[in-house]
C-alpha positions as CSV (number, residue, x, y, z in Angstrom):
1,M,68.2,32.7,-6.9
2,K,68.1,32.0,-10.6
3,T,65.9,29.0,-9.9
4,L,63.4,31.1,-8.0
5,Q,63.3,33.7,-10.8
6,W,62.6,31.1,-13.5
7,T,59.9,29.6,-11.3
8,Q,58.2,33.0,-10.8
9,L,58.5,33.7,-14.6
10,F,57.0,30.3,-15.4
11,A,54.0,31.0,-13.0
12,V,53.4,34.4,-14.6
13,C,53.4,32.9,-18.1
14,L,51.1,30.1,-17.1
15,S,48.7,32.5,-15.6
16,A,48.8,34.7,-18.7
17,G,48.1,31.6,-20.8
18,I,45.2,30.5,-18.8
19,L,43.6,33.9,-18.8
20,G,44.2,34.1,-22.6
21,L,42.2,30.9,-23.0
22,G,39.3,32.6,-21.4
23,F,39.4,31.1,-17.9
24,S,38.6,33.3,-14.9
25,P,39.1,32.9,-11.2
26,A,37.1,30.2,-9.6
27,A,33.5,31.2,-8.9
28,R,32.8,32.1,-5.3
29,A,29.6,32.8,-3.5
30,D,29.0,35.1,-0.5
31,V,30.2,33.4,2.7
32,V,28.8,33.9,6.2
33,K,31.0,32.4,8.9
34,L,29.4,31.7,12.2
35,K,31.1,31.8,15.6
36,D,30.5,28.1,16.1
37,G,32.6,27.4,13.0
38,T,29.7,26.8,10.6
39,I,30.2,28.2,7.0
40,I,27.1,29.2,5.0
41,E,27.6,29.9,1.3
42,G,25.0,31.6,-1.0
43,T,23.9,35.1,-2.0
44,V,23.5,37.8,0.7
45,L,20.2,39.5,0.0
46,E,20.1,41.9,2.9
47,Q,22.2,43.2,5.8
48,T,20.8,45.2,8.7
49,A,22.2,46.3,12.0
50,T,20.9,43.1,13.7
51,E,20.7,40.3,11.0
52,V,21.8,39.0,7.6
53,V,19.5,37.4,5.1
54,I,21.3,34.9,2.8
55,E,19.8,32.8,0.0
56,K,21.2,29.2,-0.4
57,K,20.9,27.2,-3.6
58,F,20.6,23.4,-4.0
59,A,20.4,21.0,-6.9
60,G,22.2,23.1,-9.3
61,G,20.3,26.2,-8.4
62,S,16.8,24.7,-8.9
63,I,16.0,24.8,-5.2
64,M,16.5,28.0,-3.2
65,M,16.1,28.7,0.5
66,K,16.4,31.9,2.5
67,E,17.9,31.9,5.9
68,T,17.9,34.8,8.4
69,I,20.9,34.9,10.8
70,K,21.4,37.1,13.8
71,K,24.6,39.2,13.7
72,T,25.3,38.2,17.2
73,D,26.0,34.7,15.9
74,I,28.2,35.8,13.0
75,A,31.9,35.9,13.1
76,E,32.5,37.3,9.5
77,V,30.6,38.1,6.3
78,V,32.7,37.8,3.1
79,L,31.0,39.1,0.0
80,A,32.0,37.9,-3.5
81,T,33.2,40.4,-6.1
82,P,31.1,41.2,-9.1
83,A,33.4,39.0,-11.3
84,E,33.1,36.1,-8.9
85,K,29.3,36.4,-8.9
86,A,29.2,36.5,-12.7
87,R,31.3,33.4,-12.8
88,Q,29.0,31.7,-10.3
89,E,26.0,32.5,-12.4
90,M,27.7,31.1,-15.5
91,E,28.6,27.9,-13.6
92,L,25.0,27.4,-12.5
93,A,23.8,27.9,-16.0
94,Y,26.3,25.3,-17.3
95,Q,25.2,22.8,-14.6
96,A,21.6,23.3,-15.9
97,T,22.7,22.1,-19.3
98,Q,24.3,19.0,-17.9
99,K,21.1,17.4,-16.9
100,Y,20.1,16.9,-20.6
101,K,21.8,13.8,-22.1
102,L,21.1,11.8,-25.2
103,D,19.9,8.2,-24.6
104,P,22.4,5.8,-26.3
105,Q,19.6,3.2,-26.5
106,R,16.5,5.1,-27.6
107,S,15.5,8.3,-29.5
108,L,13.4,11.0,-27.9
109,A,10.4,13.0,-29.0
110,K,10.9,15.6,-31.7
111,D,9.4,18.4,-29.4
112,Y,11.8,17.4,-26.6
113,Y,14.9,17.7,-28.8
114,E,13.7,21.2,-29.9
115,S,13.0,22.4,-26.4
116,V,16.4,21.3,-25.1
117,I,18.3,22.7,-28.0
118,E,16.6,26.1,-28.0
119,G,15.6,26.4,-24.3
120,S,18.8,25.4,-22.7
121,L,21.9,24.7,-24.8
122,R,21.7,27.5,-27.4
123,K,20.4,29.9,-24.6
124,F,23.6,29.2,-22.7
125,L,25.8,30.0,-25.7
126,V,24.0,33.3,-26.3
127,A,24.4,34.3,-22.7
128,Y,28.0,33.1,-22.2
129,P,29.8,33.1,-25.6
130,E,33.2,33.4,-24.0
131,S,32.6,30.7,-21.4
132,P,35.3,27.9,-21.2
133,Y,32.4,25.5,-21.8
134,A,31.3,27.2,-25.0
135,K,32.9,24.6,-27.4
136,E,31.5,21.7,-25.3
137,V,28.0,23.0,-25.4
138,A,28.3,23.8,-29.2
139,D,29.3,20.2,-29.8
140,K,26.4,19.0,-27.7
141,I,24.0,21.1,-29.8
142,M,25.4,19.4,-33.0
143,A,24.8,15.9,-31.6
144,W,21.2,16.8,-30.5
145,E,20.5,18.4,-33.9
146,E,21.7,15.3,-35.7
147,E,19.3,13.0,-33.8
148,L,16.5,15.6,-34.3
149,G,17.1,15.4,-38.0
150,K,16.7,11.6,-38.0
151,V,13.5,11.7,-35.9
152,A,12.1,14.4,-38.2
153,A,12.8,12.1,-41.2
154,G,10.7,9.4,-39.6
155,Q,13.4,7.3,-38.0
156,A,13.6,6.0,-34.4
157,K,16.4,4.6,-32.3
158,V,15.7,1.3,-30.5
159,Q,18.3,-0.6,-28.5
160,G,21.0,1.6,-30.0
161,D,20.0,1.1,-33.7
162,W,18.2,3.5,-36.0
163,M,15.3,2.1,-38.0
164,D,12.1,3.1,-39.7
165,A,9.3,4.1,-37.4
166,E,7.1,1.1,-38.1
167,N,9.7,-1.5,-37.1
168,A,10.7,0.7,-34.2
169,A,7.1,0.8,-33.0
170,K,6.8,-3.0,-33.1
171,L,10.1,-3.5,-31.2
172,L,9.1,-0.9,-28.6
173,A,5.7,-2.6,-28.1
174,Q,7.5,-5.9,-27.6
175,E,9.8,-4.3,-25.0
176,K,6.9,-2.7,-23.2
177,T,5.0,-6.0,-23.2
178,Q,7.8,-7.9,-21.6
179,E,8.3,-5.2,-19.0
180,L,4.6,-5.2,-18.2
181,L,4.6,-9.0,-17.8
182,R,7.6,-8.8,-15.6
183,Q,6.0,-6.2,-13.4
184,A,2.8,-8.1,-13.2
185,Q,4.6,-11.3,-12.0
186,A,6.4,-9.3,-9.4
187,F,3.2,-7.7,-8.1
188,T,1.5,-11.1,-8.0
189,S,4.3,-12.5,-5.9
190,A,4.0,-9.6,-3.5
191,S,0.2,-10.1,-3.2
192,R,-0.4,-6.8,-4.9
193,F,-3.1,-8.3,-7.1
194,A,-4.8,-5.1,-8.3
195,E,-1.6,-3.7,-9.7
196,A,-0.8,-7.0,-11.3
197,I,-4.1,-7.2,-13.1
198,Q,-3.7,-3.7,-14.3
199,R,-0.5,-4.6,-16.0
200,Y,-2.1,-7.7,-17.6
201,D,-4.9,-5.6,-18.9
202,E,-2.4,-3.2,-20.5
203,V,-0.7,-6.1,-22.3
204,I,-4.0,-7.3,-23.6
205,K,-4.9,-3.8,-24.9
206,L,-1.5,-3.5,-26.6
207,D,-2.2,-6.6,-28.6
208,A,1.5,-6.6,-29.5
209,A,1.8,-10.3,-30.1
210,H,-0.7,-13.1,-30.0
211,S,1.5,-15.2,-27.7
212,A,1.9,-12.4,-25.3
213,V,-1.8,-11.8,-25.1
214,Q,-2.4,-15.4,-24.4
215,I,0.1,-15.4,-21.6
216,A,-1.4,-12.2,-20.1
217,E,-5.0,-13.7,-20.3
218,R,-3.9,-16.9,-18.6
219,S,-1.9,-15.1,-15.9
220,R,-4.7,-12.6,-15.3
221,S,-7.2,-15.4,-14.7
222,E,-4.8,-17.1,-12.3
223,C,-4.2,-13.8,-10.6
224,Y,-7.9,-13.2,-10.0
225,K,-8.2,-16.7,-8.5
226,R,-5.2,-16.1,-6.2
227,W,-6.6,-12.8,-5.2
228,H,-10.0,-14.3,-4.4
229,D,-8.4,-17.1,-2.4
230,F,-6.3,-14.6,-0.5
231,L,-9.4,-12.6,0.5
232,Q,-11.2,-15.8,1.3
233,Q,-8.5,-16.9,3.7
234,Q,-8.5,-13.5,5.4
235,Q,-12.3,-13.7,5.8
236,N,-12.1,-17.2,7.2
237,T,-9.4,-16.1,9.7
238,L,-11.4,-13.1,10.9
239,G,-14.6,-15.1,10.8
240,A,-13.1,-17.5,13.3
241,E,-11.3,-14.8,15.4
242,I,-14.4,-12.6,16.0
243,P,-16.4,-15.2,17.8
244,R,-13.4,-16.0,20.0
245,V,-13.0,-12.3,20.9
246,E,-16.8,-12.1,21.6
247,A,-16.6,-15.2,23.8
248,R,-13.6,-13.8,25.7
249,I,-15.4,-10.5,26.2
250,T,-18.3,-12.4,27.8
251,E,-15.9,-14.3,30.1
252,L,-14.1,-11.1,31.1
253,R,-17.3,-9.3,31.9
254,E,-18.2,-12.2,34.2
255,E,-14.7,-12.0,35.8
256,V,-15.0,-8.3,36.4
257,K,-18.4,-8.8,38.0
258,K,-17.1,-11.5,40.3
259,A,-14.1,-9.4,41.3
260,Q,-16.3,-6.5,42.1
261,E,-18.5,-8.7,44.2
262,E,-15.5,-10.1,46.0
263,I,-14.2,-6.6,46.8
264,R,-17.6,-5.5,48.1
265,G,-17.7,-8.7,50.3
266,V,-14.3,-7.9,51.7
267,Q,-15.2,-4.3,52.3
268,G,-18.3,-5.4,54.3
269,S,-16.4,-7.9,56.5
270,G,-15.0,-5.2,58.9
271,F,-11.9,-3.1,59.5
272,K,-9.3,-2.5,62.0
273,K,-9.1,1.3,62.5
274,T,-5.7,2.9,63.2
275,T,-4.7,6.6,63.4
276,G,-4.7,8.2,59.9
277,N,-5.4,4.9,58.0
278,T,-8.0,2.2,57.6
279,T,-6.3,-1.2,57.5
280,R,-8.1,-4.5,56.6
281,M,-7.6,-7.4,59.0
282,G,-5.9,-10.7,58.4
283,A,-7.0,-12.7,55.4
284,D,-9.3,-9.9,54.3
285,T,-6.3,-7.9,53.3
286,S,-4.9,-10.5,50.9
287,R,-8.4,-11.3,49.6
288,F,-8.9,-7.6,48.8
289,A,-5.5,-7.3,47.1
290,A,-6.1,-10.5,44.9
291,A,-9.6,-9.3,44.0
292,N,-8.4,-5.9,43.1
293,A,-5.5,-7.2,41.0
294,K,-8.0,-9.5,39.2
295,L,-10.4,-6.6,38.6
296,T,-7.6,-4.4,37.2
297,S,-6.2,-7.1,34.8
298,S,-9.6,-8.3,33.6
299,Q,-10.9,-4.7,33.1
300,A,-7.8,-3.8,31.1
301,E,-8.1,-6.8,28.8
302,L,-11.8,-6.2,28.5
303,N,-11.3,-2.6,27.4
304,R,-8.7,-3.7,24.9
305,L,-10.9,-6.3,23.3
306,L,-13.9,-4.0,23.3
307,G,-11.8,-1.5,21.3
308,R,-10.5,-4.2,19.0
309,L,-13.8,-5.9,18.2
310,P,-15.3,-3.1,16.1
311,S,-12.1,-2.9,14.0
312,L,-12.2,-6.6,13.3
313,Q,-15.8,-6.4,12.3
314,A,-15.2,-3.4,10.1
315,E,-12.2,-5.3,8.5
316,L,-14.4,-8.3,7.8
317,T,-17.1,-6.1,6.2
318,E,-14.5,-4.5,4.0
319,L,-13.0,-7.9,3.0
320,K,-16.5,-9.1,1.9
321,R,-17.0,-5.9,-0.1
322,V,-13.7,-6.2,-1.9
323,S,-14.2,-9.9,-2.5
324,A,-17.6,-9.2,-4.1
325,L,-16.0,-6.6,-6.3
326,V,-13.2,-9.0,-7.3
327,Q,-15.7,-11.6,-8.3
328,A,-17.8,-9.1,-10.3
329,K,-14.7,-7.8,-12.1
330,A,-13.5,-11.3,-12.9
331,G,-16.9,-12.2,-14.1
332,E,-16.8,-9.3,-16.6
333,S,-13.7,-11.0,-18.2
334,G,-15.4,-14.4,-18.1
335,I,-13.3,-15.6,-15.2
336,Q,-14.9,-17.8,-12.5
337,V,-13.0,-17.3,-9.4
338,A,-15.2,-19.2,-6.8
339,S,-17.6,-22.1,-6.9
340,A,-21.0,-22.0,-5.2
341,T,-19.6,-24.4,-2.4
342,T,-16.8,-22.0,-1.6
343,A,-19.1,-19.0,-1.5
344,A,-21.5,-20.8,0.8
345,S,-18.9,-22.0,3.2
346,T,-17.5,-18.6,3.9
347,P,-18.8,-16.9,7.1
348,G,-21.2,-14.2,6.1
349,A,-20.3,-14.5,2.4
350,S,-22.9,-13.8,-0.3
351,A,-22.9,-15.5,-3.7
352,P,-22.0,-13.2,-6.6
353,T,-24.0,-15.0,-9.3
354,E,-27.4,-16.6,-9.8
355,Q,-25.7,-20.0,-10.2
356,A,-24.1,-19.6,-6.7
357,N,-27.4,-18.4,-5.2
358,S,-29.4,-21.4,-6.6
359,A,-26.7,-23.9,-5.6
360,S,-26.6,-22.7,-2.0
361,V,-30.4,-22.9,-1.4
362,T,-31.4,-25.3,1.5
363,P,-34.8,-27.1,1.5
364,A,-37.2,-25.1,3.7
365,D,-38.4,-28.2,5.7
366,D,-34.9,-29.1,6.8
367,T,-34.2,-25.6,7.8
368,G,-37.3,-25.3,9.9
369,E,-36.7,-28.6,11.6
370,S,-33.1,-27.6,12.4
371,D,-34.2,-24.3,13.8
372,L,-36.8,-25.9,16.0
373,L,-34.4,-28.4,17.4
374,G,-31.9,-25.6,18.1
375,Q,-34.5,-23.6,19.9
376,I,-35.4,-26.5,22.1
377,A,-31.8,-27.2,22.9
378,A,-31.2,-23.6,23.8
379,L,-34.3,-23.5,26.1
380,W,-33.2,-26.7,27.9
381,K,-29.6,-25.4,28.4
382,K,-30.9,-22.1,29.9
383,Y,-33.9,-23.4,32.0
384,W,-32.9,-27.1,32.7
385,I,-33.2,-26.6,36.5
386,F,-36.8,-25.4,36.3
387,L,-37.7,-28.0,33.7
388,A,-36.2,-30.8,35.8
389,G,-38.1,-29.5,38.9
390,G,-41.3,-29.4,36.9
391,G,-40.7,-32.9,35.8
392,V,-40.2,-34.1,39.3
393,L,-43.4,-32.4,40.4
394,L,-45.3,-33.9,37.5
395,V,-44.1,-37.4,38.4
396,W,-45.1,-36.9,42.1
397,F,-48.5,-35.5,41.1
398,V,-49.2,-38.5,38.8
399,S,-48.1,-41.0,41.4
400,R,-50.4,-39.4,44.0
401,R,-53.3,-39.6,41.6
402,L,-52.6,-43.2,40.8
403,G,-52.3,-44.0,44.6
404,R,-55.8,-42.8,45.2
């Protein structure tokens, strides 16, 4: 019995001590308990005969969302007391101060120090002077004001050490240069050449160290060349694929035509009529099924390729456009990314400079002779039967004339 009394007395004293230190009961929000066991915490904004509107808070109170719940789905609504709500608001305000932390490696901007001190930390102390977090926030203000004083005096913190602004600026520029070079190398490895070149350009503009600028210039030149080669390979791939697709389309059109002719031939060969159906006889039935299957498969592939061909052609056109832009941009920096031979060998490629244009010119006589031979070959391939027949007739006619 005595043990129980002493325990109760100790609990009372402890409670009194805690309250004397300024602590209050734990913050609690309004609670809506649903019949399915779900518990929703927040602030009840409105209650009607049919529904409850509750506001839920996320991310320390920075995100709020309203939800309307039917009372038929609710098992119980428990509203927080005014004291509990006040404690909840204080807790949210304290959590808002916690997102501001000093960087142990670097100093911050003067205006940023001032905005955090006045706009968050001191504002919390004014609103909640009796809060259990008051001393912690006051100590935080002192730490922020100490760094603010150093920054206002012209100092800066770099890699955890305070130094004058001039030396800090040099050290920060070196750090930024190394980070930009690292990013550029990573982008180049991932074939993200535009982003890599942007980083190299930033290093060159910084002019932090002569050695860093030289590295950036060499790497940028190599990046332009790799970018051009990458585009060139894609153009070559598409330049070879498009004719294959076009040739296959021609073949499929012929297959479709033949299958249609086969079906018409089977349909014209006769039928065996039965009640309610029309059935093809004997071998005609299998011929019809085979021709129909061929027609279906060929037509499906033909439709797919007809849909794909324009996209391939558009992609090739875009690659050529981008390739020309890359060459022009590289040329502005004095970087030669492609020789005249490379430009001339690419299907549909156009030379970006006068040097490439002059080097790719072909003598007019050779071109004309080549075109003439090509036309003759094409005519022979298309009309060889008629030409051969004409030749036979010509020989017969000449022999007849000589016989007379």
